[in-house]
C-alpha positions as CSV (number, residue, x, y, z in Angstrom):
1,M,0.0,0.0,0.0
2,G,1.3,3.4,-0.9
3,I,1.4,6.2,1.6
4,E,-1.9,8.0,2.2
5,V,-3.7,10.2,4.6
6,Q,-6.9,9.0,6.4
7,L,-9.3,11.6,7.7
8,T,-11.7,10.1,10.3
9,V,-14.7,12.1,11.5
10,E,-14.5,11.7,15.3
11,T,-17.3,14.0,16.4
12,G,-20.3,15.5,14.6
13,P,-23.3,14.1,12.6
14,A,-21.1,12.0,10.3
15,T,-19.1,10.4,13.1
16,G,-17.2,7.3,11.8
17,T,-17.0,8.5,8.2
18,V,-13.5,8.0,6.8
19,F,-11.9,9.9,3.8
20,V,-8.6,9.0,2.1
21,V,-6.2,11.3,0.3
22,H,-3.5,9.5,-1.6
23,E,0.1,10.7,-2.3
24,G,0.1,13.2,-5.1
25,Q,-3.6,13.8,-4.9
26,R,-5.4,17.1,-4.7
27,A,-8.9,17.0,-3.2
28,V,-11.6,19.3,-2.0
29,L,-13.8,18.6,1.1
30,G,-17.2,20.2,1.1
31,A,-21.0,19.7,0.8
32,G,-21.2,20.8,-2.9
33,P,-21.3,18.8,-6.1
34,G,-17.7,19.9,-6.9
35,A,-16.3,18.3,-3.7
36,H,-14.3,15.1,-3.9
37,L,-14.8,14.4,-0.2
38,V,-18.5,15.1,0.5
39,L,-19.4,16.1,4.0
40,A,-22.8,17.6,5.0
41,G,-23.0,20.7,7.2
42,V,-20.0,22.5,5.8
43,A,-19.5,25.0,2.9
44,P,-19.8,23.7,-0.7
45,R,-16.0,23.9,-1.0
46,Q,-14.6,24.1,2.5
47,L,-11.1,22.6,2.6
48,G,-8.6,22.0,-0.1
49,F,-6.0,19.2,0.4
50,L,-2.6,18.6,-1.4
51,F,-0.7,15.6,-0.2
52,Q,2.8,15.2,-1.7
53,Q,6.3,14.2,-0.5
54,G,4.7,13.0,2.8
55,Q,3.3,16.4,3.6
56,L,-0.4,17.3,3.8
57,V,-1.2,20.9,3.1
58,V,-4.6,22.2,3.8
59,H,-6.3,25.4,2.5
60,D,-9.4,26.8,4.3
61,L,-11.3,27.8,1.1
62,A,-14.4,29.1,2.8
63,G,-13.2,30.3,6.2
64,G,-14.2,29.2,9.6
65,A,-12.2,26.0,9.9
66,A,-9.6,25.4,12.6
67,L,-6.6,23.2,13.2
68,N,-6.4,21.8,16.7
69,G,-8.8,24.4,17.8
70,V,-6.9,27.3,16.3
71,A,-8.5,29.1,13.3
72,F,-6.6,28.9,10.0
73,P,-5.2,32.3,8.9
74,P,-7.1,33.7,5.9
75,R,-5.7,32.6,2.5
76,T,-2.8,30.8,4.2
77,P,-2.2,27.1,3.8
78,G,-1.4,25.1,6.9
79,R,0.7,21.9,7.2
80,V,-1.0,19.1,9.0
81,K,0.6,16.1,10.6
82,A,-0.6,12.7,12.0
83,G,-2.7,13.1,15.2
84,D,-3.9,16.6,14.3
85,L,-7.6,17.5,14.5
86,L,-9.4,19.5,11.8
87,N,-12.4,21.4,13.1
88,V,-14.9,22.2,10.3
89,G,-18.6,23.0,10.8
90,P,-20.0,20.6,13.4
91,H,-17.3,18.0,12.7
92,A,-13.8,17.2,14.0
93,L,-11.6,15.1,11.7
94,R,-8.6,13.2,13.0
95,V,-5.6,12.9,10.7
96,D,-3.7,9.6,10.3
97,V,-0.9,8.7,7.9
98,L,-1.0,5.1,6.6
99,G,1.6,3.1,4.7
100,G,5.0,4.2,3.4
101,P,8.1,4.2,5.5
102,R,7.6,4.4,9.2
103,P,9.0,7.4,11.1
104,P,11.9,6.7,13.4
105,Q,10.9,5.7,16.9
106,P,12.7,5.5,20.2
107,A,13.9,1.9,21.0
108,A,11.4,1.6,23.8
109,A,8.5,2.4,21.4
110,Q,9.5,0.1,18.5
111,A,6.8,-2.5,19.3
112,L,3.1,-1.7,19.3
113,R,1.5,-3.1,22.4
114,V,-2.1,-3.7,23.2
115,P,-2.7,-5.6,26.4
116,A,-5.8,-7.3,25.1
117,I,-3.8,-8.9,22.3
118,P,-1.3,-11.6,23.5
119,A,2.2,-10.4,22.4
120,D,3.6,-14.0,22.4
121,E,1.1,-15.0,19.7
122,F,0.7,-11.9,17.6
123,E,3.1,-9.2,16.3
124,L,1.1,-6.0,15.9
125,E,1.8,-3.9,12.8
126,R,-0.5,-1.0,12.9
127,E,-4.0,0.2,13.8
128,L,-6.4,-0.1,10.9
129,G,-9.4,1.8,12.4
130,R,-11.3,2.7,15.5
131,G,-14.8,3.5,16.6
132,A,-16.9,3.8,19.8
133,A,-17.1,0.0,20.1
134,G,-13.4,-0.8,19.7
135,R,-10.4,-0.9,17.5
136,V,-9.1,-3.0,14.6
137,Y,-5.4,-3.9,14.2
138,A,-3.3,-5.5,11.5
139,A,-1.0,-8.2,13.0
140,R,1.2,-11.1,12.1
141,R,0.4,-14.5,13.7
142,R,3.7,-15.8,15.1
143,S,2.8,-19.5,14.8
144,D,2.6,-19.5,11.0
145,G,3.4,-15.9,9.9
146,R,-0.1,-15.3,8.6
147,R,-1.2,-11.6,8.6
148,V,-4.6,-11.1,10.2
149,A,-7.0,-8.4,11.4
150,I,-7.9,-8.3,15.1
151,K,-11.0,-6.5,16.3
152,V,-10.8,-5.6,20.0
153,L,-14.0,-4.7,21.9
154,A,-13.3,-1.6,24.0
155,E,-15.5,-2.7,27.0
156,R,-14.6,-5.4,29.4
157,V,-16.4,-8.7,29.1
158,T,-19.6,-9.2,31.2
159,T,-22.1,-11.9,31.1
160,G,-25.9,-12.5,30.8
161,H,-28.2,-9.5,31.1
162,E,-25.2,-7.3,32.0
163,Q,-23.8,-7.5,28.5
164,S,-23.5,-4.1,26.8
165,E,-25.0,-3.4,23.4
166,A,-21.5,-3.2,21.9
167,Q,-20.6,-6.6,23.4
168,Q,-23.8,-8.1,22.1
169,R,-23.0,-6.8,18.6
170,F,-19.6,-8.3,18.7
171,E,-21.1,-11.7,19.8
172,R,-23.7,-11.5,17.0
173,E,-21.0,-10.6,14.4
174,A,-19.0,-13.7,15.5
175,A,-22.0,-16.0,15.4
176,A,-23.2,-14.6,12.0
177,V,-19.8,-14.9,10.2
178,A,-19.1,-18.3,11.7
179,K,-22.3,-19.6,9.9
180,L,-21.1,-18.4,6.6
181,R,-18.5,-20.2,4.4
182,C,-18.4,-17.9,1.5
183,P,-15.2,-16.6,-0.3
184,Q,-16.9,-13.2,-0.6
185,V,-17.3,-12.8,3.2
186,V,-14.3,-11.8,5.3
187,E,-13.4,-15.0,7.2
188,L,-13.6,-15.2,10.9
189,L,-10.6,-17.3,12.1
190,E,-11.2,-17.3,15.8
191,R,-13.2,-15.6,18.6
192,R,-11.6,-15.5,22.0
193,I,-11.5,-13.5,25.3
194,H,-8.1,-12.2,26.6
195,D,-7.5,-9.7,29.4
196,Q,-11.3,-9.4,29.8
197,R,-11.7,-8.2,26.2
198,T,-13.4,-9.9,23.3
199,L,-11.2,-10.5,20.3
200,L,-12.3,-11.4,16.7
201,I,-9.3,-12.7,14.7
202,M,-10.2,-12.3,11.1
203,E,-8.8,-12.6,7.6
204,L,-6.8,-9.5,6.6
205,V,-7.9,-8.0,3.2
206,E,-5.1,-6.1,1.6
207,G,-6.8,-3.4,-0.3
208,P,-9.1,-0.3,0.0
209,S,-12.8,-0.2,0.8
210,A,-15.3,0.5,-2.0
211,R,-15.8,3.9,-0.2
212,D,-12.2,4.7,-0.7
213,L,-12.4,3.9,-4.4
214,V,-15.5,5.9,-5.1
215,Q,-14.1,9.0,-3.3
216,E,-11.9,9.4,-6.4
217,G,-14.9,9.4,-8.7
218,P,-17.2,6.8,-10.4
219,L,-15.6,3.5,-11.1
220,P,-15.3,1.9,-14.6
221,L,-18.4,0.0,-15.4
222,G,-16.8,-3.4,-15.4
223,R,-15.1,-2.9,-12.0
224,A,-18.3,-1.5,-10.4
225,L,-20.3,-4.5,-11.6
226,A,-17.6,-7.0,-10.5
227,I,-17.6,-5.5,-7.0
228,A,-21.4,-5.6,-6.8
229,E,-21.4,-9.2,-8.1
230,D,-19.0,-10.3,-5.4
231,V,-21.2,-8.6,-2.7
232,A,-24.3,-10.1,-4.2
233,R,-22.8,-13.6,-3.8
234,A,-22.1,-12.9,-0.2
235,L,-25.6,-11.7,0.4
236,A,-27.1,-14.7,-1.4
237,A,-25.1,-16.9,0.9
238,A,-26.2,-14.9,3.9
239,A,-29.9,-15.1,2.9
240,Q,-29.5,-18.9,2.5
241,A,-28.1,-19.1,6.0
242,G,-31.0,-17.0,7.4
243,I,-28.8,-13.9,8.0
244,V,-29.6,-10.3,7.2
245,H,-26.5,-8.0,7.2
246,R,-28.5,-4.7,7.6
247,D,-25.5,-2.5,7.0
248,V,-24.4,-3.0,3.4
249,K,-22.5,0.1,2.3
250,P,-19.3,0.9,0.4
251,A,-17.3,1.2,3.7
252,N,-18.2,-2.4,4.6
253,I,-16.8,-3.8,1.2
254,L,-13.1,-4.5,1.1
255,V,-11.5,-4.8,-2.4
256,G,-8.5,-7.0,-2.4
257,P,-6.5,-9.0,-5.0
258,S,-9.1,-11.8,-5.0
259,G,-12.0,-9.5,-5.4
260,A,-14.5,-7.8,-3.1
261,K,-15.4,-9.1,0.3
262,L,-18.3,-8.1,2.6
263,C,-17.3,-7.4,6.2
264,D,-18.7,-6.0,9.5
265,F,-21.7,-8.1,10.4
266,G,-22.1,-6.2,13.7
267,L,-25.6,-5.2,12.9
268,A,-26.6,-8.5,11.3
269,K,-30.0,-10.0,12.1
270,D,-30.1,-13.8,12.3
271,L,-33.6,-14.7,11.3
272,D,-33.3,-18.1,13.0
273,S,-32.3,-16.6,16.4
274,Q,-34.7,-16.2,19.2
275,V,-32.5,-13.6,20.9
276,T,-34.1,-10.2,21.5
277,M,-32.7,-7.8,19.0
278,L,-31.1,-4.5,20.1
279,T,-33.3,-2.3,18.0
280,R,-36.6,-0.8,19.0
281,T,-39.5,-0.2,16.7
282,G,-38.9,3.1,15.1
283,Q,-35.1,3.0,15.5
284,G,-33.3,2.6,12.1
285,L,-29.8,1.2,12.0
286,G,-27.0,1.5,9.5
287,T,-25.6,4.4,7.5
288,M,-28.6,6.5,6.5
289,A,-27.8,6.9,2.8
290,Y,-28.0,3.1,2.3
291,L,-31.0,2.3,4.5
292,P,-34.0,0.6,2.8
293,P,-37.3,2.4,3.5
294,E,-38.6,-0.4,5.7
295,Q,-35.5,-0.2,7.9
296,V,-36.0,3.4,8.6
297,D,-39.0,2.7,10.8
298,F,-39.0,-1.1,11.4
299,A,-35.4,-2.2,11.7
300,K,-36.5,-5.2,13.8
301,H,-38.6,-6.7,11.1
302,V,-36.5,-6.5,7.9
303,D,-35.5,-9.5,5.8
304,A,-33.0,-10.3,3.1
305,R,-34.8,-7.9,0.7
306,A,-33.5,-5.1,2.8
307,D,-29.9,-6.1,1.9
308,T,-31.0,-6.1,-1.8
309,Y,-32.0,-2.5,-1.5
310,S,-28.8,-1.6,0.2
311,L,-26.8,-3.3,-2.5
312,G,-28.6,-1.2,-5.1
313,A,-27.9,1.9,-3.1
314,T,-24.2,0.8,-3.0
315,L,-23.9,0.1,-6.7
316,Y,-25.5,3.4,-7.5
317,P,-22.5,5.5,-6.2
318,L,-20.0,3.1,-7.7
319,L,-21.5,4.1,-11.0
320,A,-22.6,7.7,-10.4
321,G,-20.1,8.9,-7.8
322,R,-22.7,9.6,-5.1
323,P,-25.5,7.7,-3.4
324,P,-29.1,8.0,-4.6
325,F,-30.0,9.8,-1.3
326,E,-27.8,11.8,1.1
327,P,-29.8,12.4,4.2
328,T,-28.2,14.5,6.9
329,D,-30.8,14.1,9.7
330,I,-33.8,12.0,10.7
331,E,-36.2,14.4,9.0
332,S,-34.5,14.0,5.6
333,L,-34.9,10.3,5.8
334,D,-38.4,10.9,4.4
335,A,-36.8,11.1,0.9
336,I,-35.7,7.5,1.2
337,V,-39.3,6.4,2.2
338,D,-41.3,8.5,-0.2
339,A,-39.1,9.9,-3.1
340,P,-37.9,8.1,-6.2
341,P,-34.1,8.1,-6.5
342,P,-32.5,10.5,-9.1
343,P,-32.3,8.6,-12.4
344,L,-29.1,6.7,-12.8
345,A,-29.1,7.3,-16.5
346,A,-29.1,11.0,-16.0
347,A,-26.1,10.8,-13.6
348,R,-24.1,8.7,-15.9
349,P,-25.6,8.3,-19.4
350,E,-23.3,5.6,-20.7
351,V,-24.6,3.1,-18.1
352,P,-26.3,0.3,-20.2
353,P,-30.1,0.1,-19.9
354,G,-29.9,-3.4,-18.4
355,V,-27.7,-2.1,-15.5
356,V,-30.1,0.9,-14.9
357,E,-33.1,-1.5,-14.9
358,L,-31.4,-3.8,-12.3
359,V,-30.4,-0.9,-10.0
360,E,-33.9,0.6,-10.2
361,A,-35.4,-2.8,-9.4
362,M,-33.2,-3.2,-6.3
363,L,-34.2,0.3,-5.2
364,Q,-37.9,-0.3,-5.3
365,K,-39.7,1.0,-2.2
366,D,-41.8,-2.1,-1.9
367,P,-39.7,-5.1,-0.8
368,E,-41.9,-7.4,-2.8
369,A,-41.0,-5.7,-6.0
370,R,-37.2,-6.2,-5.6
371,P,-35.3,-9.1,-7.2
372,A,-34.7,-12.3,-5.2
373,P,-31.3,-12.3,-3.6
374,W,-30.1,-15.5,-5.4
375,S,-31.0,-14.0,-8.8
376,I,-28.8,-10.9,-8.5
377,P,-25.3,-12.5,-8.9
378,R,-26.4,-14.2,-12.1
379,R,-27.9,-11.0,-13.5
380,L,-24.8,-8.9,-12.6
381,K,-22.5,-11.6,-14.2
382,A,-24.5,-11.4,-17.4
383,L,-24.5,-7.6,-17.5
384,R,-20.7,-7.6,-17.0
385,A,-20.2,-10.1,-19.8
386,G,-22.3,-7.9,-22.0
387,L,-19.8,-5.1,-21.7
388,A,-17.1,-7.0,-23.5
């Protein structure tokens, strides 16, 4: 992986959103159509980024942004380093630098240590991501040299009714992925408890997420369809196992050398399980832009057809560069429930009619009108073959 800057929204309405700026790339963050990194609640063109020779230079194009709480001087670029916070509108974005040569470290700090991960079994390489529930690390297993991803739950393990929501989600993710044996699903190698923390040891996918890819613009038709076909195969396997993912979106699709793989089953609903779900009627889950209408109000009762909608909402930005809907608050979710999506053919006229027809079918408001999950991989494969 080449060197790149990762911008993670730590606070604000879009908490958890991650943007990537690659070496040599110029990018604009803003809420307008001309922005490469789209973030609601800021100016149409708020920040300009230039990342070259290991240095990230930031221009406050609209005024009002701050670096570590200090306002940018007008018309003056600022140099940003790993660990800095960019304050823009209601958001705070943490800066991380990934890949490339590692900076020199004191001898005492050479090894990354996480008490929850046994150092005699795993050599930690770097942190891959973090959220409210925990952190994910890349590591090398000492027994055989295999590189893995390790998810560490932040909270200490409790039992029975005392289990937190985050711990229950971890347990549900482990149970859901363990049921699936599909090449297009990130493999769970082991679940264990160490130092009173739950660990999920998983296959490490060397490659960007689909969200990273689409931030640079719409994908070539063939690549977009290939990614969607892989995810459709994962969802067909999940449907056959009685599992609903409920959080299909570009950020949960990793694109590696062997194709795309679906990850993060933390919100998955096992239709065969009698365990009380964490959601309440009227509480929608998942990233809003990819929610099916029925999940907005009745997240407890969705079935595999909800994942079909979310796959359509994911394929749409791979082809058009933006999702069909971009809600910023609960009130704007009404568009997902009531409004038709903007025509894909208008956003990208060269998309073949068959592809437009399939995306529109997956985005039907009525779950009964959507294609069956097991039919979608075959249709995507045929459409991709038709491009040749």
